Backbone as JSON Lines, residues from 0, in Angstrom:
{"i":0,"aa":"M","n":[272.63,213.12,15.3],"ca":[273.4,212.55,16.63],"c":[274.69,212.45,17.09]}
{"i":1,"aa":"G","n":[275.87,212.53,16.07],"ca":[277.26,212.31,16.67],"c":[278.01,212.45,15.28]}
{"i":2,"aa":"D","n":[279.49,212.59,15.72],"ca":[280.31,212.52,14.94],"c":[281.72,212.14,14.99]}
{"i":3,"aa":"E","n":[282.47,211.81,14.78],"ca":[283.62,211.87,15.27],"c":[284.25,210.84,16.81]}
{"i":4,"aa":"G","n":[282.95,210.04,16.9],"ca":[283.16,209.23,18.25],"c":[282.66,210.52,19.64]}
{"i":5,"aa":"K","n":[281.74,211.47,19.07],"ca":[281.47,212.2,19.91],"c":[279.5,212.7,19.83]}
{"i":6,"aa":"L","n":[279.27,212.35,21.01],"ca":[277.36,212.49,20.74],"c":[276.94,214.22,20.93]}
{"i":7,"aa":"Y","n":[275.88,214.62,19.63],"ca":[275.43,215.8,20.03],"c":[274.33,215.89,21.13]}
{"i":8,"aa":"V","n":[273.69,214.64,21.31],"ca":[272.74,214.4,22.13],"c":[273.07,213.82,23.23]}
{"i":9,"aa":"P","n":[271.76,214.12,23.94],"ca":[272.29,213.17,25.35],"c":[272.05,211.54,24.8]}
{"i":10,"aa":"T","n":[272.96,210.77,25.56],"ca":[273.23,209.55,25.18],"c":[271.85,208.38,25.3]}
{"i":11,"aa":"E","n":[270.84,208.65,26.32],"ca":[269.59,208.38,26.08],"c":[268.9,208.25,25.04]}
{"i":12,"aa":"L","n":[268.7,209.36,23.88],"ca":[268.14,209.21,23.19],"c":[268.61,208.78,21.9]}
{"i":13,"aa":"V","n":[270.07,207.54,21.7],"ca":[270.19,206.63,21.14],"c":[269.44,205.87,20.81]}
{"i":14,"aa":"S","n":[268.88,205.25,22.05],"ca":[267.99,204.0,21.79],"c":[266.44,204.93,21.04]}
{"i":15,"aa":"V","n":[266.26,205.91,21.64],"ca":[264.86,206.71,21.11],"c":[265.07,206.49,19.4]}
{"i":16,"aa":"Y","n":[266.52,207.06,18.91],"ca":[266.68,207.02,17.2],"c":[266.4,205.37,16.74]}
{"i":17,"aa":"R","n":[266.98,204.77,17.29],"ca":[267.18,203.18,16.87],"c":[265.9,202.6,17.12]}
{"i":18,"aa":"E","n":[265.22,202.73,18.45],"ca":[264.05,202.1,18.26],"c":[262.62,203.0,17.65]}
{"i":19,"aa":"K","n":[262.47,204.03,17.41],"ca":[261.48,205.05,17.14],"c":[261.39,205.68,15.98]}
{"i":20,"aa":"V","n":[263.11,206.19,15.81],"ca":[262.84,206.86,14.57],"c":[263.39,205.93,13.09]}
{"i":21,"aa":"V","n":[264.21,205.17,13.5],"ca":[264.75,204.45,12.32],"c":[263.55,203.65,11.56]}
{"i":22,"aa":"P","n":[262.85,202.87,12.37],"ca":[261.56,202.34,11.62],"c":[260.5,202.82,11.31]}
{"i":23,"aa":"V","n":[260.83,204.32,10.98],"ca":[259.5,204.78,10.73],"c":[260.16,205.95,9.2]}
{"i":24,"aa":"A","n":[261.44,205.76,9.3],"ca":[262.06,206.43,8.35],"c":[262.26,205.81,6.81]}
{"i":25,"aa":"S","n":[261.92,206.53,5.87],"ca":[262.39,206.27,4.46],"c":[263.5,206.17,4.24]}
{"i":26,"aa":"M","n":[264.19,206.8,4.63],"ca":[265.73,207.21,3.94],"c":[266.41,207.63,5.24]}
{"i":27,"aa":"L","n":[267.45,207.08,5.32],"ca":[268.39,207.31,6.51],"c":[269.92,207.64,5.97]}
{"i":28,"aa":"T","n":[270.69,208.72,6.36],"ca":[271.82,209.61,5.98],"c":[272.54,209.4,7.35]}
{"i":29,"aa":"P","n":[272.99,208.38,7.94],"ca":[273.72,208.44,8.71],"c":[275.3,208.46,8.34]}
{"i":30,"aa":"N","n":[276.11,209.13,9.37],"ca":[277.81,209.23,9.37],"c":[277.96,207.85,9.82]}
{"i":31,"aa":"Q","n":[279.46,207.72,9.69],"ca":[279.73,206.57,10.16],"c":[279.88,206.34,11.8]}
{"i":32,"aa":"F","n":[280.2,206.98,12.62],"ca":[279.54,206.95,13.97],"c":[278.45,206.81,14.38]}
{"i":33,"aa":"E","n":[277.17,207.53,13.5],"ca":[276.12,207.45,13.99],"c":[275.38,205.96,13.55]}
{"i":34,"aa":"A","n":[275.95,205.34,12.39],"ca":[275.79,203.95,11.87],"c":[275.94,203.02,12.84]}
{"i":35,"aa":"E","n":[277.02,203.06,13.26],"ca":[278.06,202.22,14.29],"c":[277.09,202.14,15.57]}
{"i":36,"aa":"L","n":[277.12,202.88,16.1],"ca":[275.56,203.57,17.1],"c":[274.31,202.76,17.13]}
{"i":37,"aa":"L","n":[273.63,203.15,15.79],"ca":[272.59,202.7,15.65],"c":[272.35,201.03,15.0]}
{"i":38,"aa":"T","n":[273.75,200.71,14.53],"ca":[273.66,199.2,14.51],"c":[274.15,198.16,15.58]}
{"i":39,"aa":"G","n":[275.14,198.73,16.13],"ca":[275.89,198.28,17.44],"c":[276.82,197.59,16.97]}
{"i":40,"aa":"S","n":[277.2,197.91,15.42],"ca":[278.43,197.39,15.25],"c":[279.49,198.07,14.48]}
{"i":41,"aa":"R","n":[280.91,198.08,14.62],"ca":[281.99,198.82,14.2],"c":[281.88,198.45,12.68]}
{"i":42,"aa":"I","n":[282.68,199.99,12.07],"ca":[282.81,199.62,10.76],"c":[284.15,200.39,10.47]}
{"i":43,"aa":"V","n":[284.62,199.31,9.76],"ca":[286.56,199.09,9.78],"c":[286.88,198.91,8.36]}
{"i":44,"aa":"S","n":[285.51,198.47,7.33],"ca":[285.69,197.86,6.26],"c":[284.77,198.36,5.59]}
{"i":45,"aa":"E","n":[284.64,198.6,3.71],"ca":[283.74,198.55,3.06],"c":[282.7,197.45,3.31]}
{"i":46,"aa":"Q","n":[283.03,196.18,3.74],"ca":[281.79,195.45,3.75],"c":[281.53,195.73,5.01]}
{"i":47,"aa":"D","n":[282.12,195.82,6.11],"ca":[281.21,196.26,7.26],"c":[280.09,197.3,6.75]}
{"i":48,"aa":"G","n":[280.33,198.57,5.92],"ca":[279.42,199.71,5.57],"c":[278.33,198.98,4.57]}
{"i":49,"aa":"R","n":[278.56,198.07,4.25],"ca":[277.64,197.36,3.36],"c":[276.65,196.28,4.36]}
{"i":50,"aa":"E","n":[277.42,195.64,5.31],"ca":[276.34,194.89,6.25],"c":[275.97,195.89,7.53]}
{"i":51,"aa":"A","n":[276.04,196.97,7.62],"ca":[275.35,198.11,8.34],"c":[274.44,198.82,7.5]}
{"i":52,"aa":"C","n":[273.99,199.12,6.2],"ca":[273.45,199.27,5.85],"c":[272.14,198.39,5.77]}
{"i":53,"aa":"K","n":[272.46,196.9,5.43],"ca":[271.28,196.06,5.4],"c":[270.89,195.74,6.82]}
{"i":54,"aa":"T","n":[271.74,195.48,8.0],"ca":[271.36,196.08,9.09],"c":[270.08,197.24,9.75]}
{"i":55,"aa":"L","n":[270.34,198.33,8.69],"ca":[269.7,199.41,8.83],"c":[268.25,199.15,8.19]}
{"i":56,"aa":"H","n":[268.24,198.24,7.02],"ca":[267.23,198.22,5.8],"c":[266.1,197.23,6.75]}
{"i":57,"aa":"A","n":[266.73,196.42,7.58],"ca":[265.86,195.45,8.24],"c":[265.2,196.12,9.11]}
{"i":58,"aa":"A","n":[265.54,197.03,9.98],"ca":[265.15,197.81,10.6],"c":[264.05,198.65,10.46]}
{"i":59,"aa":"G","n":[263.67,199.12,9.02],"ca":[262.89,199.64,8.28],"c":[263.31,200.41,7.09]}
{"i":60,"aa":"P","n":[264.09,201.69,7.13],"ca":[264.17,202.5,5.79],"c":[264.7,201.67,4.85]}
{"i":61,"aa":"S","n":[263.55,202.32,3.53],"ca":[264.29,201.41,2.25],"c":[265.14,202.15,1.48]}
{"i":62,"aa":"K","n":[265.76,203.11,2.01],"ca":[267.06,204.05,1.33],"c":[268.15,204.12,2.41]}
{"i":63,"aa":"V","n":[269.39,203.77,2.6],"ca":[270.34,204.17,3.41],"c":[271.71,204.62,2.69]}
{"i":64,"aa":"V","n":[271.97,205.64,3.32],"ca":[273.17,206.22,2.7],"c":[274.12,206.59,4.14]}
{"i":65,"aa":"I","n":[275.41,205.69,4.18],"ca":[276.14,205.95,5.41],"c":[277.32,206.92,4.56]}
{"i":66,"aa":"T","n":[277.09,208.29,5.22],"ca":[277.55,209.79,4.04],"c":[279.09,209.73,4.11]}
{"i":67,"aa":"S","n":[279.68,208.92,5.42],"ca":[281.11,209.0,5.44],"c":[281.68,208.07,6.06]}
{"i":68,"aa":"I","n":[282.63,207.34,5.52],"ca":[283.52,206.38,6.24],"c":[284.84,206.75,5.92]}
{"i":69,"aa":"N","n":[285.49,206.33,7.22],"ca":[286.86,206.87,7.14],"c":[287.51,205.49,7.32]}
{"i":70,"aa":"I","n":[288.16,204.9,6.24],"ca":[289.05,203.54,6.59],"c":[290.49,203.72,6.0]}
{"i":71,"aa":"D","n":[291.02,203.61,7.04],"ca":[292.81,203.53,6.16],"c":[292.83,205.04,5.7]}
{"i":72,"aa":"G","n":[292.25,206.33,6.0],"ca":[292.43,207.5,5.84],"c":[291.74,207.68,4.56]}
{"i":73,"aa":"N","n":[290.83,207.0,3.71],"ca":[290.05,207.03,2.49],"c":[288.73,207.18,2.86]}
{"i":74,"aa":"L","n":[288.21,208.24,2.43],"ca":[286.39,208.31,2.72],"c":[285.94,207.92,1.66]}
{"i":75,"aa":"L","n":[285.0,207.48,2.31],"ca":[283.66,206.38,1.36],"c":[282.02,206.88,1.87]}
{"i":76,"aa":"L","n":[281.24,207.05,0.62],"ca":[280.25,207.26,1.01],"c":[279.51,205.6,0.3]}
{"i":77,"aa":"V","n":[278.84,204.92,1.2],"ca":[278.12,203.78,1.0],"c":[276.51,203.63,1.19]}
{"i":78,"aa":"G","n":[276.15,203.24,-0.09],"ca":[274.72,203.73,-0.42],"c":[273.93,202.28,-0.73]}
{"i":79,"aa":"S","n":[272.7,202.38,-0.33],"ca":[271.87,200.79,-0.39],"c":[270.58,201.31,-0.67]}
{"i":80,"aa":"H","n":[269.79,200.46,-1.93],"ca":[268.26,201.06,-2.18],"c":[268.05,199.38,-2.07]}
{"i":81,"aa":"K","n":[266.74,199.18,-0.97],"ca":[266.32,197.86,-0.92],"c":[264.57,198.59,-1.82]}
{"i":82,"aa":"K","n":[264.62,198.01,-3.15],"ca":[263.98,198.43,-3.37],"c":[262.33,197.5,-3.34]}
{"i":83,"aa":"D","n":[262.33,196.41,-3.1],"ca":[261.54,195.53,-2.85],"c":[261.31,194.59,-1.62]}
{"i":84,"aa":"K","n":[260.5,194.27,-0.91],"ca":[261.19,193.57,0.1],"c":[261.09,192.0,-0.62]}
{"i":85,"aa":"G","n":[262.2,191.47,0.44],"ca":[262.82,190.21,-0.03],"c":[263.79,190.07,-1.19]}
{"i":86,"aa":"Q","n":[264.07,190.62,-1.66],"ca":[264.87,191.34,-2.58],"c":[266.31,191.74,-2.16]}
{"i":87,"aa":"S","n":[267.77,191.67,-2.57],"ca":[268.62,192.1,-1.78],"c":[268.89,193.86,-2.26]}
{"i":88,"aa":"P","n":[269.05,194.62,-1.54],"ca":[269.93,196.05,-1.69],"c":[270.52,196.19,-2.96]}
{"i":89,"aa":"E","n":[270.38,197.35,-3.89],"ca":[271.21,197.82,-4.64],"c":[272.38,198.36,-3.71]}
{"i":90,"aa":"Q","n":[273.66,198.35,-3.99],"ca":[274.38,198.79,-2.84],"c":[275.51,198.89,-3.78]}
{"i":91,"aa":"F","n":[276.1,200.49,-3.79],"ca":[277.32,201.42,-4.34],"c":[277.96,201.97,-3.18]}
{"i":92,"aa":"K","n":[279.08,202.79,-3.61],"ca":[280.05,203.53,-2.96],"c":[280.65,204.48,-4.23]}
{"i":93,"aa":"I","n":[280.79,205.42,-3.58],"ca":[281.74,206.56,-4.28],"c":[282.5,207.18,-3.08]}
{"i":94,"aa":"V","n":[283.81,207.08,-3.54],"ca":[285.02,207.8,-3.41],"c":[285.03,208.87,-3.36]}
{"i":95,"aa":"I","n":[285.53,209.85,-2.24],"ca":[285.06,211.57,-1.62],"c":[286.78,211.58,-1.47]}
{"i":96,"aa":"P","n":[286.96,212.57,-2.1],"ca":[288.36,213.12,-1.91],"c":[288.43,214.36,-0.51]}
{"i":97,"aa":"K","n":[289.18,213.67,0.73],"ca":[289.19,214.58,1.66],"c":[289.57,216.16,1.32]}
{"i":98,"aa":"V","n":[289.2,217.07,1.79],"ca":[289.34,218.31,1.45],"c":[289.87,218.95,3.16]}
{"i":99,"aa":"P","n":[291.2,219.09,3.13],"ca":[291.76,219.69,4.29],"c":[291.62,220.77,5.0]}
{"i":100,"aa":"A","n":[290.41,220.37,5.66],"ca":[289.69,221.74,6.38],"c":[288.32,221.0,7.29]}
{"i":101,"aa":"Y","n":[288.19,221.65,8.1],"ca":[287.02,221.36,9.19],"c":[285.78,222.14,8.97]}
{"i":102,"aa":"F","n":[284.9,221.6,8.56],"ca":[283.93,222.41,8.55],"c":[282.26,222.32,9.04]}
{"i":103,"aa":"T","n":[281.7,223.13,9.56],"ca":[280.25,222.83,10.06],"c":[278.95,222.82,9.28]}
{"i":104,"aa":"G","n":[278.26,221.93,9.42],"ca":[277.06,221.79,8.63],"c":[276.85,221.07,7.58]}
{"i":105,"aa":"T","n":[278.01,219.97,7.26],"ca":[278.18,219.24,6.15],"c":[276.89,218.46,6.04]}
{"i":106,"aa":"G","n":[277.15,217.57,7.43],"ca":[276.32,216.24,7.24],"c":[274.69,216.61,6.95]}
{"i":107,"aa":"D","n":[274.24,217.96,7.58],"ca":[272.65,218.54,7.44],"c":[272.73,218.76,5.64]}
{"i":108,"aa":"L","n":[274.08,219.24,5.43],"ca":[273.6,219.8,4.12],"c":[273.44,218.73,2.66]}
{"i":109,"aa":"M","n":[274.3,217.68,3.05],"ca":[274.65,216.28,2.64],"c":[272.99,215.63,3.0]}
{"i":110,"aa":"T","n":[272.19,215.41,3.75],"ca":[270.82,215.14,3.73],"c":[270.12,215.97,3.39]}
{"i":111,"aa":"A","n":[269.89,217.18,3.29],"ca":[269.01,217.63,2.48],"c":[269.18,217.65,1.05]}
{"i":112,"aa":"L","n":[270.56,217.39,0.48],"ca":[270.99,217.29,-0.9],"c":[270.16,215.92,-1.41]}
{"i":113,"aa":"L","n":[270.87,215.06,-0.58],"ca":[270.43,213.59,-1.03],"c":[268.52,213.57,-0.88]}
{"i":114,"aa":"L","n":[267.99,214.1,-0.07],"ca":[266.65,214.01,-0.08],"c":[266.12,214.47,-0.83]}
{"i":115,"aa":"G","n":[266.56,215.53,-1.6],"ca":[266.09,216.66,-2.61],"c":[266.38,215.62,-4.03]}
{"i":116,"aa":"W","n":[267.54,215.5,-4.09],"ca":[267.98,214.73,-5.71],"c":[267.24,213.28,-5.65]}
{"i":117,"aa":"S","n":[267.2,212.55,-4.34],"ca":[266.21,211.6,-4.83],"c":[264.95,211.45,-4.93]}
{"i":118,"aa":"N","n":[264.35,212.32,-4.56],"ca":[262.84,212.74,-4.91],"c":[262.7,213.04,-6.28]}
{"i":119,"aa":"K","n":[263.97,213.71,-7.12],"ca":[264.0,214.01,-8.38],"c":[264.36,212.45,-9.23]}
{"i":120,"aa":"F","n":[265.32,212.2,-8.48],"ca":[265.79,210.23,-8.95],"c":[265.06,209.27,-7.94]}
{"i":121,"aa":"P","n":[263.8,209.12,-7.84],"ca":[263.23,208.29,-6.92],"c":[263.82,206.81,-6.92]}
{"i":122,"aa":"D","n":[264.49,206.37,-7.63],"ca":[264.65,205.07,-8.62],"c":[266.23,204.63,-8.48]}
{"i":123,"aa":"S","n":[266.95,205.96,-8.11],"ca":[268.13,206.08,-8.68],"c":[269.06,206.63,-7.39]}
{"i":124,"aa":"L","n":[268.8,205.99,-6.37],"ca":[269.69,206.47,-5.07],"c":[271.28,206.7,-5.75]}
{"i":125,"aa":"D","n":[271.62,205.74,-6.24],"ca":[273.12,206.17,-6.81],"c":[273.2,207.7,-7.32]}
{"i":126,"aa":"R","n":[272.1,207.7,-8.19],"ca":[272.58,208.99,-9.02],"c":[272.58,210.11,-8.26]}
{"i":127,"aa":"A","n":[271.37,209.81,-7.38],"ca":[270.87,210.88,-6.32],"c":[272.26,211.37,-5.55]}
{"i":128,"aa":"A","n":[272.78,210.29,-5.11],"ca":[274.25,210.86,-4.38],"c":[275.39,210.93,-5.19]}
{"i":129,"aa":"E","n":[275.14,210.64,-6.46],"ca":[276.62,211.29,-7.27],"c":[276.23,212.99,-7.46]}
{"i":130,"aa":"I","n":[275.05,213.35,-7.43],"ca":[274.91,214.26,-7.85],"c":[275.16,215.45,-6.46]}
{"i":131,"aa":"A","n":[274.56,214.83,-5.54],"ca":[274.82,215.48,-3.97],"c":[276.27,215.4,-3.47]}
{"i":132,"aa":"V","n":[277.24,214.38,-3.98],"ca":[278.37,214.15,-3.43],"c":[279.13,215.7,-4.76]}
{"i":133,"aa":"S","n":[278.77,215.34,-5.3],"ca":[279.59,216.66,-6.4],"c":[279.01,218.05,-6.05]}
{"i":134,"aa":"S","n":[277.9,218.24,-5.82],"ca":[277.37,219.91,-5.21],"c":[277.83,219.99,-3.78]}
{"i":135,"aa":"L","n":[278.19,218.82,-3.15],"ca":[278.93,219.27,-1.75],"c":[280.42,219.56,-1.8]}
{"i":136,"aa":"Q","n":[281.02,218.67,-2.73],"ca":[282.35,218.85,-3.19],"c":[282.84,220.08,-3.77]}
{"i":137,"aa":"A","n":[281.96,220.41,-4.39],"ca":[282.27,221.74,-5.34],"c":[282.04,223.35,-4.04]}
{"i":138,"aa":"L","n":[281.2,222.94,-3.44],"ca":[280.63,223.86,-2.53],"c":[281.83,224.03,-1.5]}
{"i":139,"aa":"L","n":[282.18,223.06,-0.96],"ca":[283.49,222.92,0.05],"c":[284.65,223.34,-0.2]}
{"i":140,"aa":"Q","n":[285.25,223.05,-1.71],"ca":[286.11,223.61,-2.45],"c":[285.76,225.21,-2.4]}
{"i":141,"aa":"R","n":[284.78,225.98,-2.89],"ca":[284.77,226.94,-3.13],"c":[285.14,228.21,-1.47]}
{"i":142,"aa":"T","n":[284.43,227.23,-0.38],"ca":[284.43,227.81,0.86],"c":[286.14,227.73,1.0]}
{"i":143,"aa":"V","n":[286.66,226.57,1.08],"ca":[288.11,226.7,1.18],"c":[288.97,227.62,0.34]}
{"i":144,"aa":"N","n":[288.64,228.01,-0.83],"ca":[289.19,229.03,-1.93],"c":[288.88,230.45,-1.42]}
{"i":145,"aa":"D","n":[287.99,230.41,-0.81],"ca":[286.84,231.78,-0.14],"c":[288.16,232.4,1.03]}
{"i":146,"aa":"Y","n":[287.95,231.1,1.88],"ca":[288.95,231.39,3.17],"c":[290.4,231.98,2.78]}
{"i":147,"aa":"E","n":[290.79,230.92,2.02],"ca":[292.56,231.51,1.53],"c":[292.34,232.92,0.69]}
{"i":148,"aa":"T","n":[291.94,232.94,-0.23],"ca":[291.75,234.3,-0.62],"c":[291.55,235.58,0.08]}
{"i":149,"aa":"A","n":[291.1,235.07,1.09],"ca":[290.71,236.43,2.51],"c":[291.95,236.35,3.17]}
{"i":150,"aa":"G","n":[293.06,235.63,3.1],"ca":[294.4,235.04,3.78],"c":[294.29,234.29,5.0]}
{"i":151,"aa":"F","n":[293.01,233.41,5.12],"ca":[292.67,232.74,6.39],"c":[293.41,231.45,6.06]}
{"i":152,"aa":"D","n":[294.1,230.93,6.96],"ca":[294.27,229.14,7.21],"c":[293.47,228.52,6.77]}
{"i":153,"aa":"P","n":[292.76,227.83,5.95],"ca":[291.42,226.98,6.48],"c":[291.52,225.5,7.28]}
{"i":154,"aa":"Q","n":[292.65,225.42,7.74],"ca":[293.02,224.21,8.67],"c":[293.51,224.46,10.13]}
{"i":155,"aa":"T","n":[293.28,226.05,10.5],"ca":[293.13,226.49,11.67],"c":[292.17,226.34,12.54]}
{"i":156,"aa":"S","n":[290.89,226.34,12.02],"ca":[289.68,226.4,12.59],"c":[288.36,225.68,11.92]}
{"i":157,"aa":"S","n":[286.98,225.8,12.38],"ca":[285.88,225.2,11.85],"c":[285.31,226.35,10.79]}
{"i":158,"aa":"L","n":[285.45,226.04,9.37],"ca":[284.72,226.83,8.42],"c":[283.13,226.7,8.43]}
{"i":159,"aa":"E","n":[282.52,228.3,8.2],"ca":[281.33,228.62,7.73],"c":[281.17,228.09,6.27]}
{"i":160,"aa":"I","n":[280.35,227.43,5.82],"ca":[280.28,226.89,4.57],"c":[279.69,227.62,3.5]}
{"i":161,"aa":"R","n":[280.12,228.2,2.28],"ca":[279.7,229.47,1.47],"c":[278.61,229.04,0.78]}
{"i":162,"aa":"L","n":[277.68,228.52,1.44],"ca":[276.16,228.09,0.67],"c":[275.42,229.31,-0.28]}
{"i":163,"aa":"V","n":[275.15,230.63,0.15],"ca":[274.51,231.46,-0.74],"c":[275.71,231.46,-1.84]}
{"i":164,"aa":"Q","n":[277.08,231.47,-1.4],"ca":[277.61,231.74,-3.08],"c":[278.04,230.22,-3.72]}
{"i":165,"aa":"S","n":[277.59,229.7,-3.11],"ca":[277.51,228.05,-4.05],"c":[276.16,227.65,-4.6]}
{"i":166,"aa":"Q","n":[274.88,228.55,-4.72],"ca":[273.77,228.25,-5.36],"c":[273.74,227.37,-6.64]}
{"i":167,"aa":"D","n":[274.53,228.32,-7.3],"ca":[275.14,227.24,-9.2],"c":[274.88,225.91,-8.46]}
{"i":168,"aa":"D","n":[276.09,225.71,-7.92],"ca":[276.78,224.29,-7.56],"c":[275.23,223.57,-7.15]}
{"i":169,"aa":"I","n":[274.67,224.11,-5.98],"ca":[273.64,223.27,-5.41],"c":[272.88,222.99,-6.45]}
{"i":170,"aa":"R","n":[272.05,224.26,-7.39],"ca":[271.21,224.15,-8.45],"c":[271.19,223.1,-9.6]}
{"i":171,"aa":"N","n":[272.44,223.24,-10.13],"ca":[273.15,222.56,-11.46],"c":[274.84,222.11,-11.25]}
{"i":172,"aa":"P","n":[274.94,221.02,-10.27],"ca":[276.09,220.78,-10.37],"c":[276.81,220.01,-11.42]}
{"i":173,"aa":"Q","n":[278.17,220.13,-11.45],"ca":[278.73,219.53,-12.66],"c":[279.0,218.11,-11.9]}
{"i":174,"aa":"V","n":[278.59,217.15,-12.62],"ca":[278.64,215.66,-11.38],"c":[280.43,215.06,-12.13]}
{"i":175,"aa":"E","n":[281.36,215.29,-10.97],"ca":[282.37,214.69,-11.1],"c":[282.75,213.34,-10.35]}
{"i":176,"aa":"F","n":[281.68,212.8,-9.37],"ca":[281.95,211.92,-8.37],"c":[280.78,210.98,-8.96]}
{"i":177,"aa":"K","n":[281.55,209.91,-9.21],"ca":[280.64,208.19,-9.88],"c":[280.64,207.73,-8.38]}
{"i":178,"aa":"A","n":[279.22,206.6,-8.52],"ca":[278.89,205.93,-8.01],"c":[279.57,204.53,-8.69]}
{"i":179,"aa":"E","n":[280.08,203.81,-7.83],"ca":[280.75,202.11,-8.41],"c":[279.67,201.28,-8.04]}
{"i":180,"aa":"R","n":[278.76,200.74,-8.5],"ca":[277.86,199.45,-7.87],"c":[278.47,198.53,-7.21]}
{"i":181,"aa":"Y","n":[278.19,197.78,-6.25],"ca":[278.58,196.42,-5.9],"c":[277.66,195.56,-6.88]}
{"i":182,"aa":"N","n":[278.55,194.02,-7.02],"ca":[277.88,193.07,-7.65],"c":[276.82,192.35,-7.06]}
């Protein structure tokens, strides 16, 4: 739908996503901006992210992953899996290091990785997220390294992610980023 305060779709589609798409989704992977639009609430803290996940669960999806929440310069993923109706969701966070560059396609890739790994680990959304984040971070670092090797400053414009060159990181990533469960 959008990112960093900017919509990629016409404004009138936000209500369509909220009222028609969210209720039939099994997994939702909004970024911070999208989660704020879907819930009608600002996210300025970890607790706000956790509450946004609960609000989105109430609308339908059993799995919610807010893929990037920027709080005081720190980047977090907040995930939530409501395995059974009437039970509190299992929630977790992953602290994600910021890579000093701007990339196109990372949100779509993160969603694809989360969906793929959550199919392999259907009862462990936190494990799926660990693998997805680790895979994406390796790919982003490879992208930056490739641009720097070519003599290009990766901070000057949007970078095309090195998807083909990162196949091994996608298929069999080193899991370097661990989920921390909330109590």
